[in-house]
C-alpha positions in Angstrom: 19.8 2.6 13.3 17.1 1.2 11.9 13.9 3.5 10.1 10.8 3.3 12.7 8.2 1.9 12.0 4.7 3.3 10.6 1.1 1.3 10.2 -1.2 1.7 7.7 -4.9 0.3 7.2 -6.8 0.2 3.9 -10.5 0.7 4.3 -12.5 -1.4 1.9 -16.3 -1.2 2.8 -18.9 1.4 1.6 -20.3 3.1 4.4 -22.7 5.4 5.7 -21.1 9.0 6.3 -21.2 8.8 10.0 -20.0 4.8 10.0 -17.1 5.8 7.7 -16.3 9.1 10.2 -16.4 6.2 13.2 -14.2 3.9 11.5 -11.6 6.5 10.7 -11.6 7.9 14.6 -11.4 4.1 15.7 -8.3 3.8 13.6 -6.9 6.9 15.1 -7.5 5.6 18.7 -6.0 2.4 17.6 -2.7 4.2 16.6 -2.6 3.6 12.8 -0.5 6.1 11.4 -2.3 6.7 7.8 -5.4 5.7 6.9 -5.4 4.4 3.2 -8.4 3.5 0.4 -7.2 1.5 -2.4 -8.9 2.2 -6.0 -11.5 -0.3 -7.2 -14.6 -0.4 -8.6 -17.6 -1.2 -5.9 -15.4 0.5 -3.1 -15.2 3.8 -2.0 -14.0 6.5 -4.2 -10.4 7.5 -3.0 -10.4 11.1 -2.7 -13.8 12.1 -1.3 -12.9 9.3 1.1 -9.7 10.7 2.5 -11.4 14.0 2.7 -13.5 12.5 5.0 -11.5 10.7 6.8 -8.8 13.9 7.3 -12.0 15.8 8.5 -13.1 13.2 11.0 -9.3 12.8 12.6 -6.3 14.9 13.7 -3.0 12.8 13.7 -3.2 10.2 11.4 -2.1 10.9 7.4 -4.4 10.0 4.5 -3.2 7.8 1.3 -4.3 5.9 -1.5 -3.1 2.2 -1.8 -2.5 2.2 -4.6 -4.8 4.2 -7.5 -5.1 1.9 -10.4 -3.1 4.8 -12.9 -4.9 3.7 -16.2 -8.3 4.8 -14.5 -6.9 8.4 -14.6 -4.9 10.9 -16.7 -2.5 13.4 -15.5 -4.3 16.2 -15.9 -7.5 15.4 -13.8 -5.1 13.6 -11.9 -3.1 16.3 -10.8 -6.4 18.6 -9.7 -7.5 15.8 -7.7 -4.5 15.1 -6.0 -4.3 18.8 -5.7 -7.4 19.4 -4.2 -7.1 16.4 -1.3 -3.7 18.1 -0.3 -4.9 21.2 0.1 -8.4 20.0 2.1 -6.5 17.3 4.2 -4.2 20.1 5.3 -0.9 18.4 3.5 -1.8 14.9 4.9 -2.1 13.3 1.5 0.1 10.4 0.4 -0.1 9.5 -3.1 0.1 5.8 -3.9 0.3 4.7 -7.6 0.4 1.3 -9.1 -0.3 -0.1 -12.8 -3.4 -1.9 -12.0 -3.9 -6.0 -11.7 -7.5 -6.7 -12.8 -8.6 -6.8 -16.3 -12.7 -6.7 -15.5 -12.9 -3.3 -13.8 -11.6 -1.8 -16.8 -13.7 -3.4 -19.4 -17.0 -2.5 -16.7 -15.1 1.2 -16.9 -15.0 1.0 -20.7 -10.9 1.7 -20.5 -8.6 -0.2 -21.9 -6.4 -2.8 -20.4 -3.4 -3.0 -22.6 -0.3 -5.0 -22.6 2.0 -5.1 -19.2 4.6 -2.6 -21.0 1.9 -0.7 -22.1 0.2 -0.2 -18.3 4.2 0.9 -17.1 4.6 3.6 -20.0 1.3 4.8 -18.7 2.1 4.8 -15.0 5.7 6.4 -16.0 4.3 9.1 -18.0 1.8 9.7 -15.3 4.6 10.1 -12.5 6.1 12.5 -14.8 3.7 14.7 -15.6 2.0 14.7 -12.5 5.5 15.7 -10.9 5.6 18.3 -13.5 2.1 19.7 -12.7 2.2 19.8 -9.5 5.8 21.6 -9.2 4.4 24.7 -11.5 3.3 27.5 -9.9 0.8 28.3 -12.2 -1.1 25.0 -11.9 -4.1 25.5 -10.0 -5.5 24.5 -7.2 -2.1 24.3 -5.4 -1.7 21.4 -3.2 -0.9 22.1 0.3 2.8 20.0 0.5 6.0 21.2 -1.6 6.2 17.4 -2.8 3.5 15.4 -1.8 5.0 11.9 -1.1 4.7 9.3 -3.7 4.4 5.4 -2.9 4.8 2.9 -5.9 3.4 -0.8 -5.9 5.7 -2.9 -7.6 7.0 -6.4 -8.3 8.2 -6.8 -11.7 11.4 -5.3 -13.0 10.7 -2.6 -14.5 8.3 -1.3 -12.1 10.9 -2.0 -9.4 13.3 0.1 -11.9 10.4 3.3 -11.6 9.9 2.5 -8.2 13.5 3.1 -7.5 13.9 6.3 -9.5 10.7 8.0 -8.7 9.2 6.5 -5.6 9.5 7.9 -1.7 8.0 5.0 -0.5 8.3 1.1 -2.2 5.4 -1.1 -1.6 5.5 -4.8 -2.0 2.5 -7.3 -2.0 4.3 -10.1 -1.5 2.8 -11.3 -4.8 2.9 -11.3 -8.2 -0.1 -10.5 -10.6 -1.4 -14.0 -12.4 -4.6 -15.1 -14.8 -7.7 -12.8 -14.5 -6.9 -10.4 -12.5 -5.7 -13.0 -9.3 -2.4 -12.3 -7.1 0.1 -14.9 -6.4 2.0 -15.6 -3.7 5.4 -15.1 -3.6 7.5 -17.7 -1.6 10.0 -15.9 1.3 13.1 -16.4 -1.2 10.9 -15.0 -4.0 10.6 -12.1 -2.5 13.7 -11.8 -1.2 15.3 -11.5 -4.4 12.7 -9.1 -5.4 13.8 -6.7 -2.5 17.1 -7.3 -3.4 16.4 -6.4 -7.4 14.8 -3.5 -6.1 18.0 -2.8 -3.8 20.0 -3.2 -7.3 18.2 -0.4 -8.9 18.2 2.0 -6.3 21.6 2.1 -5.4 22.2 5.3 -7.2 19.3 7.2 -4.8 20.5 10.2 -2.5 18.2 9.3 0.1 16.2 5.7 0.8 13.2 5.0 0.5 10.6 3.4 3.2 9.9 0.0 2.3 6.1 -1.0 2.9 4.8 -4.5 2.9 1.0 -5.3 2.6 0.3 -7.9 5.3 -2.8 -10.5 4.4 -3.3 -12.7 7.5 -3.1 -11.5 11.1 -3.9 -14.3 13.7 -3.3 -14.8 17.5 -3.2 -18.0 18.2 -1.0 -21.1 20.2 -1.2 -23.4 17.2 0.0 -21.5 14.1 0.2 -25.0 12.0 -3.6 -25.1 12.8 -4.2 -21.5 12.1 -3.2 -21.2 8.5 -4.9 -24.6 7.1 -8.0 -22.7 5.8 -5.8 -20.6 3.3 -3.9 -23.6 2.2 -6.7 -24.3 -0.5 -5.9 -20.5 -2.0 -1.8 -21.1 -2.4 -1.8 -24.6 -3.6 1.8 -24.3 -4.7 3.0 -23.3 -1.4 3.4 -26.0 2.0 2.1 -25.2 5.6 6.0 -24.6 6.6 6.3 -22.0 3.3 3.2 -20.3 4.4 3.8 -19.5 7.8 6.9 -18.2 6.5 5.6 -15.7 4.9 6.4 -12.2 5.7 2.6 -11.2 4.6 1.4 -14.0 7.0 1.6 -12.9 10.9 -0.1 -16.0 13.1 0.9 -16.8 16.1 1.2 -15.2 20.1 1.8 -12.0 20.1 5.5 -12.1 21.1 5.8 -14.2 18.2 4.1 -11.8 16.0 6.1 -8.8 17.5 9.8 -10.9 16.7 8.8 -12.1 13.2 7.8 -8.6 12.2 11.4 -7.0 14.4 13.5 -10.4 12.1 11.5 -8.6 8.7 12.8 -5.4 9.5 16.4 -6.4 9.4 15.7 -8.9 6.7 14.0 -7.3 4.0 13.8 -3.7 5.7 10.1 -3.3 5.4 9.3 -0.7 8.1 5.8 0.6 6.8 3.0 -2.2 7.1 -0.1 -2.1 5.9 -3.0 -4.4 6.8 -6.7 -4.7 5.3 -9.9 -3.3 7.4 -10.5 -6.7 8.5 -7.2 -6.8 10.1 -7.3 -4.0 11.6 -8.4 -4.5 15.5 -6.3 -7.3 15.9 -2.8 -6.1 14.4 -3.8 -2.8 16.5 -2.1 -5.1 19.4 0.9 -5.3 17.4 0.8 -2.0 16.8 0.9 -0.9 20.5 3.8 -3.4 21.0 5.8 -1.9 18.3 5.3 1.7 18.9 8.6 3.5 18.8 10.8 0.8 18.1 
């Protein structure tokens, strides 16, 4: 039997305390399983935002999507993770990645480094974080025995790290481009990347959950017209190629539900995340797929 679906929403916009609580309660009412926060300058600080999200809700788990490992050292991160997990009643899921925006590192006065150096730092961070949190001597203590780990990856080295360490393998359907941009992968390129991950993960005792970040959600009777405004952002792709992208969900509700089910069969994606602007629209898909 396929793994059942889970649905997450990544909240991006800073707000007042009451607006933040209301937004999180709305996500819970809409049926989202995980409330997520990214790690970018100009957006909410992840850990206090997640503590507030958990305090405002009862059911959803909370998570980082994803932390920029270059902003953190393992000792300080272990303190944040343990405290946040304890204050959220063991509802934390930790997402980590290497980061992809050099300008943010410059603004923070932190080194950017080469791709290899960033992967090395992430690997050391995961290893040391696991060691610290597993120690009974570490204070504070997390609520969960093991905080679930999501790793966002695309390149071979990162896919190896994900296969070895992550409980959730996260795919954006894009690869880093110049200057902190992302270049969208075709459906066939994503096929190859997911297949490569499975090669690296073939020796795992328990398969990881596979996550996909959905970028576009639009209900329409005219799928071609719906993607026209986006074609200028992906000049290397045709309209047909854009419509076949797993991260683009456009069409009627039935068409989108069928697409999501087909993508679970093709790629194994069962944990789907949308960005805050798509939270309301995607809730119709959440409702239609609940329990499937």
